[in-house]
C-alpha positions in Angstrom: 188.2 42.2 -163.1 191.7 43.7 -162.8 193.9 42.7 -159.8 193.4 46.2 -158.3 189.6 45.7 -158.5 189.9 42.2 -156.9 192.0 43.7 -154.1 189.4 46.4 -153.5 186.5 44.0 -153.6 188.1 41.5 -151.2 189.3 44.3 -148.9 185.7 45.8 -148.9 184.3 42.4 -147.8 187.0 42.1 -145.1 186.4 45.7 -143.9 182.7 45.0 -143.6 183.2 41.7 -141.8 186.1 42.6 -139.5 186.3 46.4 -139.6 189.0 48.5 -141.2 191.2 48.5 -138.1 191.0 44.8 -137.5 191.9 43.9 -141.2 195.6 43.7 -141.9 197.3 43.6 -145.3 198.3 40.0 -144.4 194.6 39.1 -144.0 193.9 40.7 -147.4 196.8 38.8 -149.0 195.7 35.5 -147.5 192.2 36.0 -148.7 193.5 36.7 -152.2 196.0 33.8 -152.1 199.0 36.0 -152.8 202.0 37.4 -150.9 201.4 40.5 -148.9 204.3 42.3 -150.6 202.7 41.8 -154.0 199.6 43.8 -153.0 201.8 46.9 -152.9 202.4 46.8 -156.6 198.7 47.6 -157.0 197.9 49.9 -154.1 199.9 52.2 -151.8 198.1 51.3 -148.5 195.1 49.8 -146.8 193.7 53.4 -146.4 193.9 53.9 -150.2 191.4 51.2 -150.6 189.1 52.7 -147.9 189.4 56.1 -149.6 188.5 54.6 -153.0 185.4 52.8 -151.5 184.2 55.8 -149.5 184.6 58.4 -152.3 183.3 56.1 -155.0 180.2 55.5 -152.9 179.8 59.2 -152.2 179.9 59.9 -155.9 177.3 57.2 -156.6 175.0 58.8 -154.0 175.4 62.3 -155.6 175.0 61.0 -159.2 171.8 59.1 -158.2 170.2 62.0 -156.4 171.2 64.5 -159.1 169.7 62.2 -161.8 166.3 62.0 -160.2 165.9 65.5 -158.7 163.3 67.7 -160.5 163.1 71.2 -158.9 159.7 71.6 -160.6 158.2 68.6 -158.9 156.4 68.7 -155.5 158.5 68.3 -152.4 156.8 64.9 -151.8 157.8 63.7 -155.3 161.3 65.1 -154.9 161.7 63.4 -151.5 160.3 60.1 -152.7 162.7 60.2 -155.7 165.7 61.0 -153.3 164.7 58.2 -151.0 164.4 55.8 -153.9 167.8 56.9 -155.3 169.4 56.4 -151.9 168.0 52.9 -151.5 169.1 51.9 -154.9 172.7 52.9 -154.2 172.7 51.2 -150.8 171.3 47.9 -152.2 173.6 47.8 -155.3 176.6 46.8 -153.1 175.8 46.2 -149.5 179.4 45.5 -148.5 180.6 48.8 -149.9 177.6 50.5 -148.4 178.5 49.2 -144.9 182.1 50.3 -145.3 181.0 53.7 -146.5 178.6 54.2 -143.6 180.8 53.0 -140.8 184.5 52.8 -141.7 184.9 56.4 -143.0 185.9 57.3 -139.5 189.3 55.8 -140.2 190.1 58.2 -143.0 193.1 60.4 -142.3 193.2 64.1 -143.0 192.6 65.7 -145.4 190.3 62.8 -146.6 188.3 62.7 -143.3 187.4 66.4 -143.6 186.6 66.1 -147.3 184.3 63.1 -146.6 182.5 65.1 -143.9 182.0 68.0 -146.3 180.5 65.7 -148.9 178.2 64.1 -146.2 177.0 67.6 -145.1 176.4 68.6 -148.7 174.4 65.4 -149.4 172.3 65.9 -146.2 171.8 69.6 -147.2 170.1 68.4 -150.4 167.5 66.5 -148.4 167.1 69.4 -146.0 166.4 71.8 -148.9 163.7 69.5 -150.2 162.1 69.3 -146.8 162.4 73.0 -146.2 160.7 73.7 -149.5 157.9 71.4 -148.5 157.5 73.1 -145.1 157.4 76.6 -146.7 154.4 75.7 -148.9 152.6 73.7 -146.2 153.3 70.3 -147.8 155.3 69.0 -144.8 154.8 69.7 -141.1 158.0 68.8 -139.2 159.5 70.5 -136.2 162.9 70.8 -137.8 164.2 69.9 -141.3 167.6 68.7 -140.0 165.9 66.4 -137.5 163.6 65.1 -140.4 166.6 64.4 -142.6 168.6 62.6 -139.9 165.5 60.5 -139.1 165.0 59.6 -142.8 168.6 58.8 -143.5 169.0 56.8 -140.2 166.1 54.7 -141.2 167.4 54.1 -144.7 171.0 53.5 -143.8 170.2 50.2 -141.9 169.1 48.5 -145.2 172.5 47.0 -145.8 172.1 44.9 -142.7 169.0 43.1 -143.8 168.6 43.5 -147.5 168.7 40.3 -149.5 168.7 40.5 -153.3 166.6 37.4 -153.5 164.4 38.4 -150.6 160.6 39.0 -150.4 160.9 42.5 -151.8 163.4 43.8 -154.4 165.2 47.1 -154.1 162.5 49.1 -155.9 159.7 47.7 -153.8 161.7 48.4 -150.6 162.3 52.0 -151.8 158.6 52.5 -152.6 157.4 51.1 -149.3 160.0 53.1 -147.3 159.2 56.3 -149.1 155.5 55.8 -148.5 156.0 55.1 -144.8 158.5 58.0 -144.3 156.2 60.4 -146.2 152.9 59.3 -144.8 153.7 57.6 -141.5 151.8 54.5 -140.3 148.6 56.4 -139.6 145.6 55.7 -141.8 144.0 59.0 -143.0 
């Protein structure tokens, strides 16, 4: 791992634990066991690290969903694949996931606006799947945006409780969540 990668990994852990605002460059240097000034030979600023984490994670979400989306599949199959892809990205690195989900608010312009555009584009992908399912009678929901926000809200808490060595692995969690979100808890 390069020094820049070590800095990013350590900063990500600190951002998750303390929050972006409460983490100083001195905290980061102490955690790394180096002088604060030497960090600047690898990065320009604390925000640069946040940008790298947020936009790398956004790219991972887009790559994952693009890889599994099959426009020829049923809306249910597409939504299940999208949920599974989302869970896999979230569980691959829970520290980076937490920073991505909460600390993006500290991005300065133009990065803040760019991040929001990417978030909207990602949510739109889910809305289009649900809208397609509604149009052919596969789904019955009052509003596709509400459905997407409900789904993503449920999924985005995984980083708080997921344990790689827990009772279920990421694939089992994704399958169970997709089943619950698509079918609810009601026995038919």
